[in-house]
C-alpha positions, 0 to 999 in steps of 0.5 A: 500500500503506502510503502509501495507508493512511497518507493514508487514516488522515490523512483519517479523523483529520482528519474525526473529530478536526479535526486535520491531521497529515501522515503524513510528519511525524516524531513522537517518543514521549511526546507529550501533546496536550491537547484536540488539536482544530485541531492541524496538522502539516506534512510536514517537521515534527519533534516530538521526545520528551516534548513537550506541545501544547495545542489549535489549534496549527499547525506549518506552513510559510511557503510560501517553501521547497521542501524542508525547510520546517516547524518542528523541536520539540525534547525537553521543549517546551511549546506553548500553545493557539493558537500558530503556529510557521512555517517551517524553524526550531528550537524548542530543548529545554525551551522554552515557547511562550506561548498565541497566539504566532506564532513565526517565528524559532528559539527557544533552549533553556530560554526562554519566548517570547510575542507576535506575533511571538514574542520571548523574555520570560524563562527557561523557569522549570523543567527540563522545561516539557512535564511541568509544563504551567505556562503562567503568564508570571510563573513566569519571574520577570517 
């Protein structure tokens, strides 16, 4: 019934929009997907309310866990284009993930991370990065 229909919708959206969002993922309200092509969300991923996500972002598992194996993205987070957030880790409230970053460890609240692997490079630079969409690293005072 409903489960089959959910997987049918997933299949159609994958084909039409070039996304792969597992129907079991928990997604909040007010999500902004800017050019959402290439967006991948794993089965146990959680995206809280008011999160902004650019294109080519992966919220994936590492293949090392059996149960809860995908990221938890908290309220107000902004995720830049091409970022990969992997494993059962939390990205804290109002954090910023720079474009192209590979996040393998938990991210505290209100910070900006960048790089491969991602490291803290400064504060988030504003109260709610998901609303300002400021992607400049120098906005953090660096």
